[in-house]
N, C-alpha and C positions, 0 to 999 in steps of 0.2 A: 940660580934659576931651577925650580921645580919641574920635571918632567914634563907635568902633568897641566904646567900653566906655561910654555915653551911653546913657540908658534910652530903650528906642522909645515917639518921643513919641504915636504912635496908645496904645501901652499904658495912656503914662502919662493922657494924655487921658480911654481909659474907666477908668481905677480912679478918679480924680478925677470920674467922672460920677454912679456909681454912691452911691446912700444909705448912710449912717456906720454904722459897726458901735455897737450902743448901750450902756451899760450895762444897759439890761431883757434884751439879749441873752446878754450876757456872762455875768449872774447867774446866766440859764435854763439856761445852758453849764456854769459853774459848780456850781450845785445842784445839774444831773444828772451830775456826774463824781465830785463826794463822794459823794454817793447811791450812786452804784455801786463805788467804792470803800471803801465803810463796810459796802459788804454783802459785798466780796470778802475781809471781815477773816473772815469766818466759813472762806474755804478759805483762804487763806495762812496757817495760825495760824503762833505762835511767831514758829521765824526761818525757816520758807521759805518760799516768793518766787515770783512768775510766773516762767514760763520767757521767753526770748528772744521766742519768737513762738509765739503760739499754732494751733491745730490745730482746723481748720474754725469760727473765730474764739473761741475758748473755751481759757486760759491750763491748760495743764498747771501741777500742783504742782511746786516744785524748788525745789535746794537752792543754799545761795550758794560759786559755783565759776564761773559764766561774768565774761567781762569784762563784761557786763548787767544784773548781779546788783543793783547799786544803784538802779538806775532806781525800783526799785518801794520803797524809803528813800526817796527823791526825793518819791516822789508821797506819800507818809503826811508829808513835810513839809510840799510846798507844801498837802494837806489844814487839815494843825492851821492854819497861817498863813491858810488863808482863814477856818476857822470856830473855831479857838482851843478846839476840841474834843478837850479830855485824850486820848481814845482813839487819836486819831493817832500823838499824842504818846508813849502808852505802849507802841503797837506799833512806832513809829518809836527809841526805845530796846533795844524787846527784837531789832530789824536790826543795829541798829548796834554789840550785843556781839557779834552773830556776827562784823563784821566784824574785831573788836577779834582772836576768835578766828581768824579768818582771815591776821591783820596774824602774830600769835602762832606758827602755825606755817607762813607763809610761805606760802599752796597759792595755786597758779593767781598770785602776781605775777610772771610771769617775762612782762612788756612794760609796752608805754606807758599803758595802760589803766588800770594803777593810777589812777592822776589821776583816771578816772570813776569808780570806786569809792569812792577816802575822798573826791574833792569832796562827791557827795549822800551819803552817808552822815554821818561827822564830823565833817568840814567842816562845813559844813551846819548838822548838831547841835549844833555849838558855836556857832557864828551864830547859834541861838537862842535856845540854850537856857541857854550860860558855861560849861557843863558841862567840868568841868578834861579830866577823862579822854579826852572826843571829841577834844580838843585834841591830846593828848599820838598819841592812834595816828595821828592823822591826819598830825601833822608827822613821827613812824617813816614814815608811807607813802611821804609824800616824799622823805624820805634813800632809802626801794630805791628810787625813781625815777630820783634822777639817777645812781645806779647807771649806768645806760642811753646816757648824756651820753656820745658821742664825741665829744672833741676836734678832732679828724683831719677835718672834715667840719663841725664843729657843730652836734650834731644829735642825736636823743634817738633811738635807735632802737626802731623798734618791737615790730617779727614776733623771732621768734626768741630762743635763748637767747641772753645776753646776749655779744655777740662773733662769732657764730658767722656762719660760711664763707655766703654767701648773702644770708645778714637785714641787708646791711650798706646800713640803708634806714629811710624814715620812709614814715608817710601820711599825707595829709592832715585827717582822726579826729584824730590827734594835736595839733593849735593848741587844742582843748577840755582836754586835757589838763594844758595846763600851769597852769588856774586854781591844782591845788593848790600848784604849787611858787609861784607870785607870793601865794599865799594866806600859807603858810610863813615866805617871809618878814617877811610883816605884821605876824604872830604872835610871830616870833622875833628878829626884828630884827638876821637873820644877811641879809645880802646874796647867798649862796651859790645860793639856791636861784632868785631872780630873776632872776640874771646869767644863769643855764645859760637857765632859759626865754623869755628877751630872744632872747639868742643863737638856741634853738631857733625862733620867728618870723622872726629873719630870714633864716633860711638854709631855711623854708617861705617866703617872698615872693621868695627866689630860684629858686626851686625848683617847687616843686608848682602856682605860679599863672602861666597862658600870659599871652602878651604882651593876647591877647584879652578876657582874666577869667573864662576858663572857666580849669577847675583838671583835674590828674594824680590818680589816684587814691594811687598809690603812687610814691617815687623812690628810686631804687639812686645809690649813692656807691661810687667805688672803695675796697676796701679796704686799699689801702696808702698812696692818696696825699688820700684823703677827697674829693677832686676828684669835681664832683655829673656820673652820667654818661645816667643817661636814665629818662624816666615812664613807665610801663604802669599796667594798672588790675589788680583782683582782685575786685572786685565791677559793674563797669561794664560797657556793650555792647565797646566794644574801649580800647586803647589811647589813640588817638586820639578820641575821645568824649568826653563829661561824665558823670560816673556824678553822680545829682541829690544823692544824700543827702550826696556829697564837697563837693561846692558849696555848700550847704547850710551844712557843716562850715565852710566858708572864710568864709562871711559873718560869721557870730555868732562863731568865733574869732579873727579879726585885731580883730572889736572890741572884744575881752574885750582883748587881746593890746594896745591904744592905750588902753583903759582902767588897764593896770596902769604900761605905760612913758610913756605921753606922745607918743610917735615918733608925728609923721602919717607914715609911711610905712604905717606898718597899718593906717589909719583909712582909708590910701588904696586901698588891697589890699581892707578889706571894700566898699568902696563899688563897685570892678572886679568881685567878685564879685557882689554883688548887681546889680547893672546887666544880667551876662551873663544871670542867676535870671528878673531879670521877665521878660528877652527874650525868652524860651525859654517858659512860661506857659500851657498852652492858652486854650482859649476862658472856662471857668468858674476859671481863677486857683489852679487845681492842676497838680502838672509828673510826668510821666515817669518813669520810675524811671531815665532813661537823658534829660540832654538832647540829644540826639543827634535823637530825634523826633519826626515832624510828627504835626499833630492829622491824617492821616488812615491813618499808621501802625497806629492799634490796638491801644496798649502797654499796658503794665499801668500803673497807678499809683503811686508810694508817696507817703502818705499822711504819713510820718515825716519825711520831705524837707520836705514845706513846712510842717508843724508848727515843726522847725529853722529855716526860714528868717524865717518870721514872730516866734519871737523873736528870730533877728540882725538883721532891720530896722528893730524896736522898739533897740533895741540899738543899733546905729549911728548911730541919727535921735537920738537921747538923747548919743550922745556928739560926734557934727558937728554940731544944731542945726542942721543943714543939711535943709529942707524936711520937719523932724521930724513937721509933721502929716500931709502928705500919708503919708511912709512909714508912719507908727504909722494913717493911713487904710488903705493896701495890708495891712499885717501884718492887719487888721482886716475886709475883705476875705477874705484868705485862709481864717482862721479861720469866719468862717460860711460859705463853701464849705465847707470840713472836717465842718463839724457838716452842710448839706447831700446830702451825698455818701457821706461816710466815716463818720458818727458812729454808733454803736457798737446806737443805739436802732434805727437798720433793721433790726438782725437782735437780734431777743430773746430770742433765746439766750448772746446773745456775754457776754461776763467780763469786757470789753476796754471801751477807751474810743475808738479809729479802726479801721475796718476799711480796707481795703486799701494796707498797707502792704507794703515787700517788704524781706527780709533783705539777700538774695543769692540771682539767678536764676542765674546761674553755675554756683552750689554747691545749688542747689534747697534753697532754705530761706529758711522764714517769706515764701512766696508766696503775694502778695496774701494776707496774714493780718494781727492784730494786731502791731506791734512794740511790746513795751516801752516804749522809747525817742520814740517817736513819743505813747505815751499820755503821759508824763512831760514833753513838749515842749511837748504841745498844754495840759495843763495849765497850765506855768508864761505860754504865750503868753497863756491868759484873764490866768491871775495881772495880770501885767503892765497887760493894758488894765484892769483892773479898778482895782488902784491907780492909774491913770495918768502920766505923768510925774516922774517925778521922784520917784515914790511905793516902785518897787520896790526890795526889800531886796539888793542884791547875793551873788547866790551863788555866780557864777562870776566 
């Protein structure tokens, strides 16, 4: 391992010295989270859901139209898996019906986030219940997603209308959306989805991941030749900095790509991204919204990035079987800190799970608020800890 992408020994030792995250802590946090989700069923009724981010720590009611709409459905499935309470299953089915309508109407599916939308709603629902209609809708969504594949360049176009000039590009978030394609190949037996997903992950490994293990947010290609052109940011501090949530997507996304392909290159990419992330944490093991900042900069946290990274670290460790106990311990330390510093119990009026998230500072969206994906990955990380290594039912 190159020195610049090794985990700093001081950080390794400091995390190792802390008391482990216990099952009692985990149960307390899961119980509180699921109780809050259940209470929110009185607010988000039928096919409504929380907006992507809160306003003064309270989520407004929204409809199924955004890229982030499936995270509420994902939270319901997590709550059902933890509690076996049928009310969560029933509400998740109602959500999935709204995703069926969105699919039939092809409403706001003209981007790579079709993967997020239909993995956490219909694909997960099928995994947990075996309902065939959920599988059919999710496979149909995968068919829509692969229409954005660009043979010249070997990637799925992230933003813009399909083939639109100025949008011959991908973003690091897209690694998470590949799960829908890998899953579609598994349930249909058709390798075309996994082939495209594998090629996209290969392209990400060559472009968004820098030599030192940090990441670009977005990467552009020459529209005529497909050759890699340049990286830049949309939600980070600068083109050369490392947007924290993007780094966490890389940790988790490359590990998922390895799980489905067995390609050791992707596991190495996840390790490099993990090391860079861990080396740039604050003293409380949380991260600022961009990893370029130091303690004295007094920037805002992004709790959602830490929650995603905790999931990714556990996934990487289980795939690699490399210091499995240490990485799970590190993830537990991060979860404890998230609860102590960012837990929504600190604001009695909040209907979220995690405070101090950031959607996009440059766009003045969801700044120092609850973010619905942060809530989802916080719950996923807790459920992973609760079930133990090897016990997690793979959603991704």
